A tleap script that builds the chain and sets N, CA, C and O, in Angstrom:
source leaprc.protein.ff14SB
mol = sequence {
  NMET ALA VAL GLU ARG ARG ARG GLY GLY GLY
  LEU LEU THR ALA LEU HIE GLY VAL PHE LEU
  ALA PHE PRO VAL ALA LEU PHE SER GLY GLY
  VAL ALA ALA ASP MET ALA TYR LEU ARG THR
  ALA GLU MET GLN TRP THR ASN PHE SER ALA
  TRP LEU ASN ALA PHE GLY LEU VAL PHE GLY
  GLY VAL VAL VAL LEU PHE ALA LEU LEU GLY
  LEU ILE PHE ALA ARG GLY LYS GLY TRP GLY
  LEU ILE TYR PHE LEU VAL VAL ALA ALA MET
  TRP ILE VAL GLY PHE VAL ASN ALA PHE LYS
  HIE SER GLN ASP ALA TRP SER SER VAL GLY
  THR LEU GLY LEU VAL LEU SER ILE ILE THR
  ALA LEU LEU ALA LEU ILE ALA GLY LEU MET
  ARG TYR GLY ARG SER THR VAL GLU VAL CARG
}
set mol.1.N position { 24.875 -5.459 26.746 }
set mol.1.CA position { 24.676 -4.218 26.035 }
set mol.1.C position { 23.982 -4.523 24.711 }
set mol.1.O position { 24.427 -5.393 23.962 }
set mol.2.N position { 22.907 -3.819 24.426 }
set mol.2.CA position { 22.167 -4.018 23.183 }
set mol.2.C position { 22.664 -3.024 22.140 }
set mol.2.O position { 22.772 -1.826 22.405 }
set mol.3.N position { 22.957 -3.527 20.981 }
set mol.3.CA position { 23.440 -2.696 19.885 }
set mol.3.C position { 22.440 -2.812 18.743 }
set mol.3.O position { 22.093 -3.913 18.314 }
set mol.4.N position { 21.981 -1.659 18.255 }
set mol.4.CA position { 21.054 -1.706 17.128 }
set mol.4.C position { 21.837 -1.871 15.845 }
set mol.4.O position { 22.825 -1.177 15.603 }
set mol.5.N position { 21.386 -2.788 15.039 }
set mol.5.CA position { 22.049 -3.065 13.769 }
set mol.5.C position { 21.020 -2.884 12.665 }
set mol.5.O position { 19.952 -3.494 12.712 }
set mol.6.N position { 21.317 -2.073 11.696 }
set mol.6.CA position { 20.403 -1.872 10.572 }
set mol.6.C position { 20.523 -3.026 9.597 }
set mol.6.O position { 21.594 -3.598 9.395 }
set mol.7.N position { 19.380 -3.348 8.998 }
set mol.7.CA position { 19.394 -4.409 7.994 }
set mol.7.C position { 20.004 -3.870 6.710 }
set mol.7.O position { 19.639 -2.788 6.251 }
set mol.8.N position { 20.913 -4.604 6.142 }
set mol.8.CA position { 21.540 -4.205 4.894 }
set mol.8.C position { 20.726 -4.709 3.710 }
set mol.8.O position { 19.681 -5.332 3.896 }
set mol.9.N position { 21.177 -4.454 2.548 }
set mol.9.CA position { 20.493 -4.951 1.379 }
set mol.9.C position { 20.852 -4.163 0.148 }
set mol.9.O position { 20.593 -4.592 -0.977 }
set mol.10.N position { 21.441 -3.023 0.359 }
set mol.10.CA position { 21.918 -2.245 -0.750 }
set mol.10.C position { 20.839 -1.586 -1.582 }
set mol.10.O position { 19.820 -1.126 -1.068 }
set mol.11.N position { 21.084 -1.553 -2.857 }
set mol.11.CA position { 20.246 -0.823 -3.798 }
set mol.11.C position { 18.827 -1.378 -3.887 }
set mol.11.O position { 17.868 -0.609 -3.944 }
set mol.12.N position { 18.680 -2.699 -3.899 }
set mol.12.CA position { 17.336 -3.282 -4.029 }
set mol.12.C position { 16.466 -2.985 -2.823 }
set mol.12.O position { 15.267 -2.747 -2.971 }
set mol.13.N position { 17.050 -2.996 -1.624 }
set mol.13.CA position { 16.284 -2.647 -0.432 }
set mol.13.C position { 15.859 -1.186 -0.480 }
set mol.13.O position { 14.739 -0.843 -0.103 }
set mol.14.N position { 16.760 -0.329 -0.946 }
set mol.14.CA position { 16.424 1.087 -1.069 }
set mol.14.C position { 15.311 1.304 -2.097 }
set mol.14.O position { 14.389 2.084 -1.859 }
set mol.15.N position { 15.396 0.621 -3.226 }
set mol.15.CA position { 14.350 0.738 -4.247 }
set mol.15.C position { 13.013 0.205 -3.741 }
set mol.15.O position { 11.959 0.772 -4.028 }
set mol.16.N position { 13.067 -0.879 -2.993 }
set mol.16.CA position { 11.846 -1.429 -2.413 }
set mol.16.C position { 11.176 -0.385 -1.513 }
set mol.16.O position { 9.961 -0.197 -1.564 }
set mol.17.N position { 11.976 0.283 -0.699 }
set mol.17.CA position { 11.444 1.327 0.171 }
set mol.17.C position { 10.850 2.495 -0.593 }
set mol.17.O position { 9.799 3.019 -0.221 }
set mol.18.N position { 11.516 2.900 -1.651 }
set mol.18.CA position { 11.001 4.004 -2.471 }
set mol.18.C position { 9.681 3.619 -3.118 }
set mol.18.O position { 8.727 4.396 -3.091 }
set mol.19.N position { 9.618 2.431 -3.699 }
set mol.19.CA position { 8.378 2.010 -4.349 }
set mol.19.C position { 7.253 1.776 -3.339 }
set mol.19.O position { 6.086 2.002 -3.661 }
set mol.20.N position { 7.581 1.331 -2.132 }
set mol.20.CA position { 6.558 1.117 -1.111 }
set mol.20.C position { 5.991 2.435 -0.598 }
set mol.20.O position { 4.840 2.488 -0.163 }
set mol.21.N position { 6.787 3.494 -0.645 }
set mol.21.CA position { 6.297 4.791 -0.183 }
set mol.21.C position { 5.155 5.317 -1.057 }
set mol.21.O position { 4.258 5.996 -0.557 }
set mol.22.N position { 5.181 5.011 -2.342 }
set mol.22.CA position { 4.143 5.510 -3.241 }
set mol.22.C position { 2.751 4.962 -2.930 }
set mol.22.O position { 1.817 5.757 -2.826 }
set mol.23.N position { 2.558 3.641 -2.773 }
set mol.23.CA position { 1.213 3.168 -2.432 }
set mol.23.C position { 0.715 3.714 -1.096 }
set mol.23.O position { -0.475 3.992 -0.946 }
set mol.24.N position { 1.614 3.868 -0.128 }
set mol.24.CA position { 1.192 4.422 1.163 }
set mol.24.C position { 0.628 5.826 0.958 }
set mol.24.O position { -0.452 6.140 1.459 }
set mol.25.N position { 1.345 6.660 0.234 }
set mol.25.CA position { 0.903 8.030 0.015 }
set mol.25.C position { -0.306 8.107 -0.923 }
set mol.25.O position { -1.251 8.850 -0.659 }
set mol.26.N position { -0.276 7.345 -2.008 }
set mol.26.CA position { -1.344 7.447 -3.003 }
set mol.26.C position { -2.664 6.870 -2.503 }
set mol.26.O position { -3.715 7.473 -2.718 }
set mol.27.N position { -2.632 5.722 -1.843 }
set mol.27.CA position { -3.878 5.151 -1.326 }
set mol.27.C position { -4.432 5.992 -0.180 }
set mol.27.O position { -5.648 6.127 -0.048 }
set mol.28.N position { -3.554 6.560 0.652 }
set mol.28.CA position { -4.021 7.456 1.713 }
set mol.28.C position { -4.625 8.731 1.120 }
set mol.28.O position { -5.628 9.241 1.621 }
set mol.29.N position { -4.015 9.234 0.063 }
set mol.29.CA position { -4.581 10.392 -0.633 }
set mol.29.C position { -5.929 10.078 -1.253 }
set mol.29.O position { -6.803 10.943 -1.312 }
set mol.30.N position { -6.105 8.845 -1.716 }
set mol.30.CA position { -7.403 8.433 -2.255 }
set mol.30.C position { -8.493 8.469 -1.205 }
set mol.30.O position { -9.628 8.844 -1.501 }
set mol.31.N position { -8.164 8.083 0.022 }
set mol.31.CA position { -9.142 8.168 1.119 }
set mol.31.C position { -9.514 9.631 1.362 }
set mol.31.O position { -10.689 9.958 1.529 }
set mol.32.N position { -8.513 10.501 1.380 }
set mol.32.CA position { -8.779 11.928 1.587 }
set mol.32.C position { -9.644 12.500 0.463 }
set mol.32.O position { -10.539 13.304 0.721 }
set mol.33.N position { -9.386 12.098 -0.766 }
set mol.33.CA position { -10.184 12.581 -1.895 }
set mol.33.C position { -11.620 12.057 -1.815 }
set mol.33.O position { -12.563 12.784 -2.126 }
set mol.34.N position { -11.787 10.806 -1.400 }
set mol.34.CA position { -13.142 10.262 -1.225 }
set mol.34.C position { -13.904 11.038 -0.154 }
set mol.34.O position { -15.082 11.352 -0.327 }
set mol.35.N position { -13.234 11.344 0.945 }
set mol.35.CA position { -13.882 12.106 2.010 }
set mol.35.C position { -14.228 13.520 1.549 }
set mol.35.O position { -15.275 14.063 1.901 }
set mol.36.N position { -13.328 14.108 0.753 }
set mol.36.CA position { -13.607 15.445 0.224 }
set mol.36.C position { -14.825 15.409 -0.691 }
set mol.36.O position { -15.646 16.326 -0.658 }
set mol.37.N position { -14.955 14.370 -1.504 }
set mol.37.CA position { -16.134 14.264 -2.366 }
set mol.37.C position { -17.407 14.123 -1.540 }
set mol.37.O position { -18.421 14.749 -1.850 }
set mol.38.N position { -17.361 13.322 -0.511 }
set mol.38.CA position { -18.563 13.137 0.308 }
set mol.38.C position { -18.966 14.421 1.021 }
set mol.38.O position { -20.146 14.608 1.317 }
set mol.39.N position { -18.019 15.308 1.303 }
set mol.39.CA position { -18.349 16.582 1.947 }
set mol.39.C position { -18.805 17.642 0.950 }
set mol.39.O position { -19.651 18.474 1.277 }
set mol.40.N position { -18.250 17.619 -0.268 }
set mol.40.CA position { -18.512 18.719 -1.199 }
set mol.40.C position { -19.387 18.342 -2.385 }
set mol.40.O position { -19.994 19.224 -2.993 }
set mol.41.N position { -19.471 17.074 -2.731 }
set mol.41.CA position { -20.190 16.582 -3.914 }
set mol.41.C position { -19.609 17.149 -5.213 }
set mol.41.O position { -20.292 17.189 -6.236 }
set mol.42.N position { -18.370 17.579 -5.169 }
set mol.42.CA position { -17.671 18.050 -6.365 }
set mol.42.C position { -17.103 16.831 -7.087 }
set mol.42.O position { -16.247 16.126 -6.552 }
set mol.43.N position { -17.584 16.587 -8.302 }
set mol.43.CA position { -17.269 15.352 -9.005 }
set mol.43.C position { -15.777 15.175 -9.294 }
set mol.43.O position { -15.314 14.045 -9.447 }
set mol.44.N position { -15.030 16.254 -9.371 }
set mol.44.CA position { -13.604 16.156 -9.671 }
set mol.44.C position { -12.856 15.364 -8.596 }
set mol.44.O position { -11.830 14.751 -8.892 }
set mol.45.N position { -13.350 15.366 -7.358 }
set mol.45.CA position { -12.693 14.601 -6.301 }
set mol.45.C position { -12.729 13.099 -6.602 }
set mol.45.O position { -11.782 12.386 -6.272 }
set mol.46.N position { -13.795 12.616 -7.217 }
set mol.46.CA position { -13.852 11.180 -7.547 }
set mol.46.C position { -12.845 10.847 -8.646 }
set mol.46.O position { -12.232 9.779 -8.628 }
set mol.47.N position { -12.676 11.761 -9.601 }
set mol.47.CA position { -11.663 11.547 -10.639 }
set mol.47.C position { -10.259 11.521 -10.029 }
set mol.47.O position { -9.424 10.687 -10.379 }
set mol.48.N position { -10.031 12.447 -9.118 }
set mol.48.CA position { -8.731 12.517 -8.450 }
set mol.48.C position { -8.477 11.227 -7.662 }
set mol.48.O position { -7.373 10.682 -7.698 }
set mol.49.N position { -9.487 10.748 -6.959 }
set mol.49.CA position { -9.358 9.513 -6.189 }
set mol.49.C position { -9.078 8.318 -7.100 }
set mol.49.O position { -8.257 7.461 -6.773 }
set mol.50.N position { -9.760 8.268 -8.240 }
set mol.50.CA position { -9.550 7.163 -9.181 }
set mol.50.C position { -8.114 7.176 -9.722 }
set mol.50.O position { -7.500 6.119 -9.873 }
set mol.51.N position { -7.581 8.362 -10.012 }
set mol.51.CA position { -6.204 8.451 -10.510 }
set mol.51.C position { -5.194 8.096 -9.423 }
set mol.51.O position { -4.204 7.416 -9.692 }
set mol.52.N position { -5.440 8.554 -8.202 }
set mol.52.CA position { -4.553 8.180 -7.100 }
set mol.52.C position { -4.538 6.667 -6.914 }
set mol.52.O position { -3.483 6.067 -6.707 }
set mol.53.N position { -5.719 6.057 -6.990 }
set mol.53.CA position { -5.813 4.605 -6.846 }
set mol.53.C position { -5.085 3.899 -7.990 }
set mol.53.O position { -4.382 2.914 -7.763 }
set mol.54.N position { -5.247 4.393 -9.204 }
set mol.54.CA position { -4.601 3.764 -10.358 }
set mol.54.C position { -3.076 3.806 -10.241 }
set mol.54.O position { -2.407 2.803 -10.489 }
set mol.55.N position { -2.534 4.951 -9.866 }
set mol.55.CA position { -1.075 5.043 -9.721 }
set mol.55.C position { -0.592 4.259 -8.502 }
set mol.55.O position { 0.520 3.731 -8.506 }
set mol.56.N position { -1.422 4.179 -7.462 }
set mol.56.CA position { -1.085 3.323 -6.324 }
set mol.56.C position { -0.977 1.869 -6.735 }
set mol.56.O position { -0.127 1.134 -6.233 }
set mol.57.N position { -1.846 1.453 -7.657 }
set mol.57.CA position { -1.788 0.077 -8.157 }
set mol.57.C position { -0.538 -0.170 -8.995 }
set mol.57.O position { 0.044 -1.253 -8.931 }
set mol.58.N position { -0.121 0.818 -9.776 }
set mol.58.CA position { 1.090 0.662 -10.594 }
set mol.58.C position { 2.303 0.439 -9.691 }
set mol.58.O position { 3.054 -0.520 -9.868 }
set mol.59.N position { 2.482 1.339 -8.721 }
set mol.59.CA position { 3.626 1.199 -7.817 }
set mol.59.C position { 3.435 0.007 -6.883 }
set mol.59.O position { 4.409 -0.648 -6.511 }
set mol.60.N position { 2.197 -0.278 -6.503 }
set mol.60.CA position { 1.921 -1.441 -5.670 }
set mol.60.C position { 2.268 -2.743 -6.371 }
set mol.60.O position { 2.694 -3.702 -5.727 }
set mol.61.N position { 2.089 -2.785 -7.679 }
set mol.61.CA position { 2.473 -3.973 -8.441 }
set mol.61.C position { 3.968 -4.224 -8.372 }
set mol.61.O position { 4.406 -5.372 -8.295 }
set mol.62.N position { 4.753 -3.154 -8.401 }
set mol.62.CA position { 6.207 -3.300 -8.272 }
set mol.62.C position { 6.549 -3.805 -6.869 }
set mol.62.O position { 7.442 -4.636 -6.703 }
set mol.63.N position { 5.831 -3.295 -5.859 }
set mol.63.CA position { 6.076 -3.745 -4.482 }
set mol.63.C position { 5.717 -5.229 -4.326 }
set mol.63.O position { 6.426 -5.972 -3.647 }
set mol.64.N position { 4.623 -5.654 -4.951 }
set mol.64.CA position { 4.258 -7.075 -4.912 }
set mol.64.C position { 5.367 -7.908 -5.542 }
set mol.64.O position { 5.699 -8.980 -5.035 }
set mol.65.N position { 5.939 -7.430 -6.635 }
set mol.65.CA position { 7.047 -8.146 -7.276 }
set mol.65.C position { 8.252 -8.242 -6.345 }
set mol.65.O position { 8.859 -9.307 -6.228 }
set mol.66.N position { 8.604 -7.136 -5.679 }
set mol.66.CA position { 9.708 -7.159 -4.706 }
set mol.66.C position { 9.407 -8.146 -3.576 }
set mol.66.O position { 10.285 -8.903 -3.161 }
set mol.67.N position { 8.162 -8.138 -3.079 }
set mol.67.CA position { 7.799 -9.035 -1.980 }
set mol.67.C position { 7.868 -10.493 -2.432 }
set mol.67.O position { 8.309 -11.358 -1.676 }
set mol.68.N position { 7.438 -10.762 -3.651 }
set mol.68.CA position { 7.495 -12.126 -4.167 }
set mol.68.C position { 8.936 -12.596 -4.327 }
set mol.68.O position { 9.270 -13.724 -3.965 }
set mol.69.N position { 9.781 -11.735 -4.867 }
set mol.69.CA position { 11.198 -12.089 -5.010 }
set mol.69.C position { 11.852 -12.277 -3.649 }
set mol.69.O position { 12.677 -13.173 -3.472 }
set mol.70.N position { 11.488 -11.435 -2.690 }
set mol.70.CA position { 12.008 -11.594 -1.337 }
set mol.70.C position { 11.554 -12.891 -0.708 }
set mol.70.O position { 12.301 -13.523 0.038 }
set mol.71.N position { 10.335 -13.286 -1.006 }
set mol.71.CA position { 9.809 -14.542 -0.478 }
set mol.71.C position { 10.527 -15.743 -1.098 }
set mol.71.O position { 10.820 -16.725 -0.415 }
set mol.72.N position { 10.801 -15.650 -2.379 }
set mol.72.CA position { 11.462 -16.760 -3.072 }
set mol.72.C position { 12.909 -16.912 -2.618 }
set mol.72.O position { 13.370 -18.028 -2.381 }
set mol.73.N position { 13.626 -15.801 -2.496 }
set mol.73.CA position { 15.063 -15.869 -2.229 }
set mol.73.C position { 15.435 -15.724 -0.762 }
set mol.73.O position { 16.610 -15.860 -0.420 }
set mol.74.N position { 14.474 -15.453 0.118 }
set mol.74.CA position { 14.783 -15.279 1.542 }
set mol.74.C position { 14.887 -16.628 2.237 }
set mol.74.O position { 14.251 -17.604 1.839 }
set mol.75.N position { 15.690 -16.660 3.265 }
set mol.75.CA position { 15.839 -17.907 4.030 }
set mol.75.C position { 14.722 -18.041 5.049 }
set mol.75.O position { 14.107 -19.102 5.152 }
set mol.76.N position { 14.448 -16.985 5.801 }
set mol.76.CA position { 13.378 -17.026 6.795 }
set mol.76.C position { 12.055 -16.679 6.147 }
set mol.76.O position { 11.841 -15.531 5.760 }
set mol.77.N position { 11.175 -17.634 6.022 }
set mol.77.CA position { 9.936 -17.442 5.275 }
set mol.77.C position { 8.809 -16.835 6.121 }
set mol.77.O position { 7.815 -16.381 5.553 }
set mol.78.N position { 8.925 -16.809 7.447 }
set mol.78.CA position { 7.828 -16.382 8.313 }
set mol.78.C position { 7.305 -14.986 8.004 }
set mol.78.O position { 6.175 -14.829 7.541 }
set mol.79.N position { 8.136 -13.960 8.264 }
set mol.79.CA position { 7.716 -12.588 8.016 }
set mol.79.C position { 7.563 -12.304 6.532 }
set mol.79.O position { 6.700 -11.521 6.135 }
set mol.80.N position { 8.380 -12.925 5.721 }
set mol.80.CA position { 8.293 -12.698 4.281 }
set mol.80.C position { 6.963 -13.133 3.704 }
set mol.80.O position { 6.406 -12.455 2.841 }
set mol.81.N position { 6.449 -14.263 4.174 }
set mol.81.CA position { 5.158 -14.742 3.698 }
set mol.81.C position { 4.024 -13.834 4.161 }
set mol.81.O position { 3.122 -13.519 3.385 }
set mol.82.N position { 4.066 -13.414 5.423 }
set mol.82.CA position { 3.020 -12.518 5.937 }
set mol.82.C position { 3.066 -11.188 5.198 }
set mol.82.O position { 2.027 -10.647 4.821 }
set mol.83.N position { 4.274 -10.659 4.991 }
set mol.83.CA position { 4.424 -9.397 4.259 }
set mol.83.C position { 3.882 -9.529 2.835 }
set mol.83.O position { 3.168 -8.650 2.354 }
set mol.84.N position { 4.221 -10.618 2.171 }
set mol.84.CA position { 3.720 -10.836 0.814 }
set mol.84.C position { 2.193 -10.898 0.798 }
set mol.84.O position { 1.566 -10.320 -0.090 }
set mol.85.N position { 1.598 -11.575 1.747 }
set mol.85.CA position { 0.131 -11.679 1.800 }
set mol.85.C position { -0.515 -10.315 2.043 }
set mol.85.O position { -1.549 -10.009 1.450 }
set mol.86.N position { 0.077 -9.504 2.899 }
set mol.86.CA position { -0.461 -8.159 3.147 }
set mol.86.C position { -0.364 -7.298 1.892 }
set mol.86.O position { -1.315 -6.603 1.533 }
set mol.87.N position { 0.783 -7.348 1.231 }
set mol.87.CA position { 0.970 -6.540 0.016 }
set mol.87.C position { 0.054 -7.033 -1.111 }
set mol.87.O position { -0.520 -6.226 -1.842 }
set mol.88.N position { -0.080 -8.338 -1.249 }
set mol.88.CA position { -0.976 -8.886 -2.275 }
set mol.88.C position { -2.424 -8.507 -1.980 }
set mol.88.O position { -3.171 -8.154 -2.892 }
set mol.89.N position { -2.824 -8.577 -0.711 }
set mol.89.CA position { -4.187 -8.169 -0.336 }
set mol.89.C position { -4.400 -6.687 -0.617 }
set mol.89.O position { -5.471 -6.290 -1.075 }
set mol.90.N position { -3.380 -5.864 -0.343 }
set mol.90.CA position { -3.466 -4.435 -0.645 }
set mol.90.C position { -3.732 -4.221 -2.131 }
set mol.90.O position { -4.590 -3.422 -2.506 }
set mol.91.N position { -2.992 -4.940 -2.974 }
set mol.91.CA position { -3.135 -4.763 -4.409 }
set mol.91.C position { -4.497 -5.266 -4.886 }
set mol.91.O position { -5.130 -4.618 -5.720 }
set mol.92.N position { -4.953 -6.396 -4.380 }
set mol.92.CA position { -6.238 -6.960 -4.818 }
set mol.92.C position { -7.397 -6.061 -4.399 }
set mol.92.O position { -8.293 -5.793 -5.199 }
set mol.93.N position { -7.387 -5.594 -3.145 }
set mol.93.CA position { -8.461 -4.695 -2.694 }
set mol.93.C position { -8.398 -3.386 -3.482 }
set mol.93.O position { -9.436 -2.826 -3.835 }
set mol.94.N position { -7.190 -2.897 -3.757 }
set mol.94.CA position { -7.057 -1.693 -4.580 }
set mol.94.C position { -7.576 -1.895 -5.989 }
set mol.94.O position { -8.149 -0.980 -6.580 }
set mol.95.N position { -7.381 -3.082 -6.529 }
set mol.95.CA position { -7.872 -3.397 -7.871 }
set mol.95.C position { -9.405 -3.417 -7.898 }
set mol.95.O position { -10.020 -2.879 -8.819 }
set mol.96.N position { -10.011 -4.034 -6.896 }
set mol.96.CA position { -11.475 -4.017 -6.780 }
set mol.96.C position { -11.962 -2.577 -6.607 }
set mol.96.O position { -12.986 -2.187 -7.169 }
set mol.97.N position { -11.220 -1.799 -5.827 }
set mol.97.CA position { -11.569 -0.392 -5.618 }
set mol.97.C position { -11.494 0.401 -6.925 }
set mol.97.O position { -12.291 1.312 -7.146 }
set mol.98.N position { -10.546 0.056 -7.780 }
set mol.98.CA position { -10.450 0.738 -9.075 }
set mol.98.C position { -11.698 0.482 -9.916 }
set mol.98.O position { -12.204 1.393 -10.572 }
set mol.99.N position { -12.189 -0.747 -9.897 }
set mol.99.CA position { -13.435 -1.028 -10.618 }
set mol.99.C position { -14.609 -0.283 -9.995 }
set mol.99.O position { -15.483 0.208 -10.709 }
set mol.100.N position { -14.632 -0.199 -8.677 }
set mol.100.CA position { -15.713 0.527 -7.995 }
set mol.100.C position { -15.660 2.017 -8.349 }
set mol.100.O position { -16.699 2.640 -8.566 }
set mol.101.N position { -14.463 2.583 -8.408 }
set mol.101.CA position { -14.327 4.004 -8.723 }
set mol.101.C position { -14.529 4.304 -10.204 }
set mol.101.O position { -14.540 5.473 -10.590 }
set mol.102.N position { -14.688 3.295 -11.033 }
set mol.102.CA position { -14.944 3.548 -12.449 }
set mol.102.C position { -16.429 3.815 -12.712 }
set mol.102.O position { -16.807 4.153 -13.834 }
set mol.103.N position { -17.262 3.668 -11.696 }
set mol.103.CA position { -18.689 3.976 -11.850 }
set mol.103.C position { -18.893 5.480 -11.813 }
set mol.103.O position { -17.938 6.247 -11.690 }
set mol.104.N position { -20.161 5.896 -11.923 }
set mol.104.CA position { -20.423 7.335 -11.844 }
set mol.104.C position { -20.101 7.838 -10.441 }
set mol.104.O position { -19.886 7.048 -9.522 }
set mol.105.N position { -20.070 9.160 -10.288 }
set mol.105.CA position { -19.493 9.790 -9.103 }
set mol.105.C position { -20.091 9.293 -7.790 }
set mol.105.O position { -19.349 8.806 -6.937 }
set mol.106.N position { -21.387 9.397 -7.600 }
set mol.106.CA position { -21.944 9.081 -6.288 }
set mol.106.C position { -21.800 7.591 -5.965 }
set mol.106.O position { -21.423 7.238 -4.848 }
set mol.107.N position { -22.090 6.734 -6.910 }
set mol.107.CA position { -22.027 5.306 -6.602 }
set mol.107.C position { -20.587 4.815 -6.457 }
set mol.107.O position { -20.356 3.762 -5.864 }
set mol.108.N position { -19.626 5.554 -6.985 }
set mol.108.CA position { -18.236 5.108 -6.861 }
set mol.108.C position { -17.671 5.390 -5.480 }
set mol.108.O position { -16.799 4.659 -5.011 }
set mol.109.N position { -18.148 6.429 -4.825 }
set mol.109.CA position { -17.574 6.810 -3.545 }
set mol.109.C position { -18.534 6.541 -2.396 }
set mol.109.O position { -18.178 6.809 -1.249 }
set mol.110.N position { -19.698 6.039 -2.638 }
set mol.110.CA position { -20.617 5.746 -1.546 }
set mol.110.C position { -19.942 4.896 -0.483 }
set mol.110.O position { -18.713 4.856 -0.415 }
set mol.111.N position { -20.693 4.244 0.314 }
set mol.111.CA position { -20.150 3.491 1.444 }
set mol.111.C position { -19.094 2.478 1.017 }
set mol.111.O position { -18.017 2.434 1.611 }
set mol.112.N position { -19.374 1.664 0.003 }
set mol.112.CA position { -18.432 0.621 -0.397 }
set mol.112.C position { -17.130 1.209 -0.944 }
set mol.112.O position { -16.049 0.716 -0.622 }
set mol.113.N position { -17.221 2.247 -1.760 }
set mol.113.CA position { -16.013 2.862 -2.308 }
set mol.113.C position { -15.111 3.436 -1.226 }
set mol.113.O position { -13.892 3.277 -1.279 }
set mol.114.N position { -15.711 4.105 -0.246 }
set mol.114.CA position { -14.920 4.662 0.852 }
set mol.114.C position { -14.319 3.552 1.709 }
set mol.114.O position { -13.158 3.641 2.108 }
set mol.115.N position { -15.088 2.517 1.995 }
set mol.115.CA position { -14.574 1.403 2.800 }
set mol.115.C position { -13.425 0.701 2.081 }
set mol.115.O position { -12.422 0.365 2.711 }
set mol.116.N position { -13.553 0.473 0.777 }
set mol.116.CA position { -12.464 -0.151 0.020 }
set mol.116.C position { -11.215 0.725 0.036 }
set mol.116.O position { -10.100 0.219 0.164 }
set mol.117.N position { -11.401 2.041 -0.094 }
set mol.117.CA position { -10.254 2.955 -0.045 }
set mol.117.C position { -9.574 2.913 1.316 }
set mol.117.O position { -8.346 2.908 1.397 }
set mol.118.N position { -10.361 2.881 2.380 }
set mol.118.CA position { -9.786 2.837 3.729 }
set mol.118.C position { -9.033 1.528 3.946 }
set mol.118.O position { -7.923 1.530 4.478 }
set mol.119.N position { -9.631 0.410 3.536 }
set mol.119.CA position { -8.958 -0.884 3.708 }
set mol.119.C position { -7.654 -0.925 2.928 }
set mol.119.O position { -6.642 -1.412 3.432 }
set mol.120.N position { -7.670 -0.415 1.701 }
set mol.120.CA position { -6.449 -0.403 0.882 }
set mol.120.C position { -5.367 0.446 1.531 }
set mol.120.O position { -4.209 0.034 1.595 }
set mol.121.N position { -5.733 1.623 2.011 }
set mol.121.CA position { -4.752 2.501 2.660 }
set mol.121.C position { -4.215 1.872 3.937 }
set mol.121.O position { -3.018 1.964 4.208 }
set mol.122.N position { -5.072 1.236 4.729 }
set mol.122.CA position { -4.602 0.584 5.955 }
set mol.122.C position { -3.645 -0.567 5.648 }
set mol.122.O position { -2.637 -0.743 6.331 }
set mol.123.N position { -3.964 -1.346 4.622 }
set mol.123.CA position { -3.055 -2.435 4.235 }
set mol.123.C position { -1.708 -1.889 3.765 }
set mol.123.O position { -0.669 -2.483 4.052 }
set mol.124.N position { -1.714 -0.766 3.046 }
set mol.124.CA position { -0.454 -0.155 2.621 }
set mol.124.C position { 0.348 0.330 3.824 }
set mol.124.O position { 1.565 0.154 3.872 }
set mol.125.N position { -0.326 0.938 4.790 }
set mol.125.CA position { 0.367 1.392 6.000 }
set mol.125.C position { 0.916 0.211 6.803 }
set mol.125.O position { 2.030 0.277 7.322 }
set mol.126.N position { 0.143 -0.855 6.903 }
set mol.126.CA position { 0.611 -2.049 7.612 }
set mol.126.C position { 1.834 -2.633 6.908 }
set mol.126.O position { 2.794 -3.041 7.561 }
set mol.127.N position { 1.796 -2.674 5.576 }
set mol.127.CA position { 2.945 -3.192 4.823 }
set mol.127.C position { 4.182 -2.331 5.076 }
set mol.127.O position { 5.280 -2.861 5.244 }
set mol.128.N position { 4.015 -1.016 5.103 }
set mol.128.CA position { 5.143 -0.131 5.381 }
set mol.128.C position { 5.716 -0.357 6.767 }
set mol.128.O position { 6.933 -0.376 6.948 }
set mol.129.N position { 4.834 -0.528 7.747 }
set mol.129.CA position { 5.309 -0.790 9.106 }
set mol.129.C position { 5.983 -2.152 9.220 }
set mol.129.O position { 6.984 -2.299 9.921 }
set mol.130.N position { 5.433 -3.142 8.532 }
set mol.130.CA position { 6.047 -4.475 8.581 }
set mol.130.C position { 7.436 -4.472 7.959 }
set mol.130.O position { 8.356 -5.112 8.468 }
set mol.131.N position { 7.577 -3.755 6.869 }
set mol.131.CA position { 8.843 -3.791 6.134 }
set mol.131.C position { 9.913 -2.909 6.775 }
set mol.131.O position { 11.079 -3.300 6.835 }
set mol.132.N position { 9.530 -1.723 7.255 }
set mol.132.CA position { 10.531 -0.765 7.718 }
set mol.132.C position { 10.286 -0.241 9.127 }
set mol.132.O position { 10.978 0.676 9.568 }
set mol.133.N position { 9.317 -0.804 9.840 }
set mol.133.CA position { 9.001 -0.312 11.170 }
set mol.133.C position { 9.691 -1.044 12.297 }
set mol.133.O position { 9.525 -0.671 13.458 }
set mol.134.N position { 10.451 -2.063 11.995 }
set mol.134.CA position { 11.123 -2.809 13.056 }
set mol.134.C position { 12.625 -2.806 12.768 }
set mol.134.O position { 13.062 -2.767 11.618 }
set mol.135.N position { 13.377 -2.848 13.827 }
set mol.135.CA position { 14.826 -2.874 13.653 }
set mol.135.C position { 15.347 -4.200 14.199 }
set mol.135.O position { 14.679 -4.870 14.986 }
set mol.136.N position { 16.508 -4.551 13.782 }
set mol.136.CA position { 17.158 -5.763 14.257 }
set mol.136.C position { 18.048 -5.382 15.427 }
set mol.136.O position { 18.884 -4.486 15.310 }
set mol.137.N position { 17.871 -6.053 16.547 }
set mol.137.CA position { 18.684 -5.770 17.718 }
set mol.137.C position { 19.584 -6.962 17.991 }
set mol.137.O position { 19.145 -8.112 18.024 }
set mol.138.N position { 20.835 -6.656 18.181 }
set mol.138.CA position { 21.816 -7.701 18.441 }
set mol.138.C position { 22.361 -7.497 19.848 }
set mol.138.O position { 22.848 -6.416 20.178 }
set mol.139.N position { 22.282 -8.523 20.669 }
set mol.139.CA position { 22.775 -8.433 22.051 }
set mol.139.C position { 24.203 -8.954 22.092 }
set mol.139.O position { 24.498 -10.034 21.580 }
set mol.140.N position { 25.080 -8.178 22.705 }
set mol.140.CA position { 26.493 -8.586 22.800 }
set mol.140.C position { 26.850 -8.814 24.236 }
set mol.140.O position { 27.990 -9.163 24.541 }
savepdb mol mol.pdb
quit
C-alpha cells in the first residue's frame, strides 16, 4: 500500500513557498506585458514589464538565498544543487533582462527582450515545479 507523505519543514518551508510564488507570477506577468506592448505599441506596457521584472528580482533574490541555505544544510545534494542552479539562472537571466528593459521602449521589448522575459518566466515555473510539484511517497 502506498501512502503519500508530505514533506515537513515548518515555517521556513512555508516562507520559501510564498517567496517563490512571487517570481513565478511577476516574471510571467512581465511576459504578458511585453506581448501587450508588441501588440499595442503603448509605451506604458514596457514600464509595467520593467517594474514586474524588478520586483521579481527582489523576491527571486530571497528565493536564491533560501535555495543556497537549503543546499548548504541539506543532506541530499542532488535535487538541491539542481534547484539552486535553476533559481540562480532565473535570477541572472532576469537581471540581464532588467538591463535590457532599461533601454527605450521598442529596443527594450524587441526580440531579445521578449526572449529574455520568456526564459526567465520558464525558469521560475520550472523552479516552482521542482520545489513543490513532487510529493514523497512511502511504501509500507
